[in-house]
C-alpha positions in Angstrom: 23.6 -12.5 6.6 25.3 -15.8 5.8 24.1 -18.1 3.0 22.6 -20.5 5.5 20.7 -17.9 7.4 19.6 -16.2 4.2 18.2 -19.5 3.0 16.4 -20.1 6.3 14.9 -16.6 6.1 13.6 -17.2 2.5 12.1 -20.5 3.6 10.4 -18.9 6.6 8.9 -16.2 4.4 7.8 -18.7 1.7 6.3 -20.9 4.4 4.2 -18.0 5.8 3.1 -17.1 2.3 2.0 -20.6 1.4 0.0 -21.0 4.6 -1.8 -17.7 4.0 -2.5 -18.5 0.4 -3.9 -21.9 1.4 -6.2 -20.3 3.9 -7.5 -17.9 1.4 -8.1 -20.7 -1.2 -10.2 -22.7 1.2 -12.2 -19.8 2.7 -15.6 -19.3 1.1 -15.9 -16.4 -1.5 -16.1 -13.0 0.2 -18.6 -10.6 -1.3 -18.4 -6.9 -0.8 -20.5 -5.9 2.2 -23.0 -3.1 1.2 -22.6 -1.7 4.7 -18.9 -0.9 3.8 -20.2 2.2 1.9 -22.0 3.6 5.0 -19.4 5.9 6.5 -19.9 7.8 9.8 -19.3 11.3 8.4 -21.6 12.1 5.6 -21.5 15.9 6.0 -21.2 18.1 3.0 -19.1 21.3 2.8 -18.6 23.8 -0.1 -21.1 21.7 -2.1 -18.9 18.6 -1.8 -20.6 15.5 -0.4 -18.8 13.5 2.3 -16.3 16.3 2.4 -14.0 14.9 5.2 -13.5 11.6 3.4 -13.0 13.3 0.1 -10.7 16.2 1.1 -8.5 13.9 3.3 -7.2 12.4 0.1 -5.3 15.5 -0.8 -2.1 14.5 1.1 -1.9 11.4 -1.1 -1.9 13.7 -4.2 0.8 16.0 -2.8 3.1 13.2 -1.5 2.6 11.0 -4.5 3.4 13.8 -7.0 6.3 15.0 -4.9 7.7 11.5 -4.7 7.4 10.8 -8.4 9.1 14.1 -9.2 11.9 13.5 -6.7 12.7 10.0 -8.0 12.7 11.3 -11.6 15.2 14.0 -10.7 17.3 12.2 -8.1 16.6 8.5 -8.5 20.2 7.5 -9.5 21.5 9.1 -6.4 19.0 7.7 -3.9 17.7 4.4 -5.3 19.6 1.1 -5.7 20.3 0.4 -9.3 17.1 -0.6 -11.1 14.7 0.2 -8.2 13.8 3.6 -9.5 10.9 2.0 -11.3 9.6 0.5 -8.1 9.6 3.9 -6.4 7.9 5.6 -9.4 5.3 2.9 -9.3 4.8 3.3 -5.6 4.4 7.1 -5.6 2.3 7.0 -8.8 -0.1 4.6 -7.0 -0.1 7.0 -4.0 -1.0 9.9 -6.3 -3.7 8.0 -8.2 -5.2 6.8 -4.9 -6.0 10.4 -4.1 -8.1 10.6 -7.3 -9.6 7.1 -7.1 -10.5 7.4 -3.4 -11.8 11.0 -3.8 -14.1 9.8 -6.6 -15.3 6.9 -4.5 -16.1 8.9 -1.5 -18.1 11.4 -3.5 -20.5 8.5 -4.5 -19.8 5.5 -2.3 -20.7 2.3 -4.3 -19.1 -0.7 -5.8 -18.3 0.7 -9.2 -16.4 3.8 -7.9 -14.8 1.6 -5.2 -13.0 -0.2 -8.1 -11.3 3.0 -9.0 -10.2 3.4 -5.3 -8.7 -0.1 -5.2 -6.9 -0.2 -8.6 -4.4 2.5 -7.6 -4.0 0.9 -4.2 -2.8 -2.2 -5.9 -0.3 -0.1 -7.9 1.0 1.4 -4.6 1.3 -2.0 -2.9 3.1 -3.5 -5.9 5.7 -0.8 -5.8 6.1 -0.9 -2.0 6.6 -4.7 -1.8 9.1 -4.5 -4.7 11.0 -1.8 -2.8 11.1 -3.8 0.4 12.3 -6.9 -1.3 14.8 -4.9 -3.4 16.4 -3.0 -0.5 16.3 -5.8 2.1 16.6 -9.1 0.2 18.1 -8.5 -3.3 17.8 -5.5 -5.6 17.5 -7.9 -8.6 14.5 -9.6 -7.0 12.8 -6.3 -6.4 13.3 -5.2 -10.0 11.9 -8.5 -11.3 8.8 -8.3 -9.0 7.5 -4.9 -10.1 5.7 -5.9 -13.3 4.3 -9.3 -12.2 3.0 -7.7 -9.0 1.3 -4.9 -11.0 -0.4 -7.5 -13.2 -1.5 -9.7 -10.3 -2.8 -6.6 -8.4 -4.9 -5.3 -11.3 -6.2 -8.8 -12.1 -7.3 -9.2 -8.4 -9.5 -6.0 -8.7 -10.8 -6.9 -12.2 -11.7 -10.4 -10.9 -13.7 -8.8 -8.0 -15.5 -6.5 -10.4 -16.3 -9.5 -12.7 -17.5 -11.6 -9.8 -19.8 -8.8 -8.5 -21.3 -8.4 -12.0 -22.2 -12.1 -11.9 -23.9 -11.7 -8.5 -21.3 -13.7 -6.6 -18.8 -11.2 -5.4 -15.4 -12.5 -4.4 -12.8 -10.3 -2.7 -10.4 -13.1 -1.8 -7.7 -12.3 -4.4 -7.7 -8.6 -3.7 -7.7 -9.2 0.1 -4.8 -11.6 -0.3 -2.9 -9.1 -2.4 -3.3 -6.5 0.2 -2.9 -8.6 3.3 0.0 -10.9 2.4 2.6 -8.2 1.6 1.7 -6.4 4.8 2.3 -9.6 6.7 5.6 -10.4 5.0 7.1 -6.9 5.2 7.6 -7.0 9.0 9.1 -10.5 8.6 11.5 -9.2 6.0 12.4 -6.2 8.2 13.2 -8.5 11.1 15.2 -11.1 9.1 17.2 -8.8 6.8 19.2 -5.6 7.1 18.7 -2.8 4.5 21.3 -2.4 1.8 21.0 1.4 2.2 19.5 3.7 4.7 17.7 2.7 8.0 15.0 0.2 8.7 13.4 2.6 11.2 11.7 4.6 8.4 10.0 1.4 7.2 8.9 0.5 10.7 7.5 4.0 11.1 5.6 3.5 7.8 4.2 0.2 9.1 3.2 1.8 12.4 1.3 4.6 10.7 -0.4 2.1 8.4 -1.5 0.1 11.4 -2.9 3.2 13.0 -4.8 3.9 9.8 -6.4 0.5 9.9 -7.4 0.9 13.6 -8.9 4.3 12.8 -10.8 2.8 9.9 -12.3 0.1 12.2 -13.3 2.7 14.7 -14.8 5.1 12.1 -18.2 5.6 13.9 -16.8 5.6 17.4 -14.2 8.3 16.7 -16.8 10.4 15.0 -19.3 10.0 17.8 -16.6 11.0 20.4 -16.5 14.6 19.2 -18.3 14.9 16.0 -15.3 16.7 14.5 -13.5 14.1 12.5 -14.3 10.5 11.6 -12.1 7.4 11.9 -12.2 7.0 8.1 -10.9 10.5 7.6 -8.1 9.8 10.1 -7.4 6.6 8.2 -6.6 8.6 5.1 -4.4 11.0 7.0 -2.4 8.2 8.8 -2.0 6.3 5.6 -0.8 9.4 3.8 1.7 10.0 6.6 2.9 6.4 6.1 3.7 7.1 2.5 5.3 10.4 3.6 7.6 8.4 5.9 9.0 6.6 2.9 9.4 9.8 0.9 11.2 11.4 3.9 13.5 8.3 4.1 14.3 8.7 0.4 15.2 12.3 0.8 17.6 11.6 3.6 19.8 9.3 1.7 22.6 9.4 -0.9 23.7 6.2 -2.5 27.3 5.1 -1.7 29.3 4.1 -4.8 29.7 0.6 -3.5 25.9 0.1 -3.2 26.0 -0.5 -6.9 27.0 -4.0 -6.0 23.3 -4.7 -5.2 23.3 -8.5 -5.1 
């Protein structure tokens, strides 16, 4: 990409970000809907309440632990210089999501939901830093990891604090989750990866989109056959999305020249 086109791409992404942030600022505070905790499949099995929604978090645990271990062993060979941390953060967030989401679905309520959302922000922080680092500039990805982690955790803590005051406000958390998923496809279109193939990232986005569709159709999917709910499928599709990134990582070996990351 030429310097002019690179500048245009950055301005386009920044413009989208500013518009979305402005919209969220002027939207009224968004409290947590109590109906959110009412999932279609409340069946118990083996003494575990809401078994489907609890057990479907196991793939997150397996993929997350596998990913952390793989990066710790092979990071220098498969990650751009300095992006190992972003990958460890991402897969750690995936692994911790299994625990947080599993706990939440045992006793669906606002307090356990916070432990579901905190690891999600860790995962999103690592993912966005990876995308920026591999498609835009490795240095930018490295520099984003810690600030994104702080912003993500603060967004959840702010929601918890606002709920405790009786005026729940999900806007910062919703923005933190929504904006990166809006910017990622823009980055994938405007930039080429420094290593590997963009198709794995598109596969990840596609699976994530399926997970959100399944989540929205939770009751309808469960009513269709009574076997599995949309929310359970959401977990499985989302776990498959993280697995796509792990698979991509395992297919690559870093060329020597990729050390010139910027």
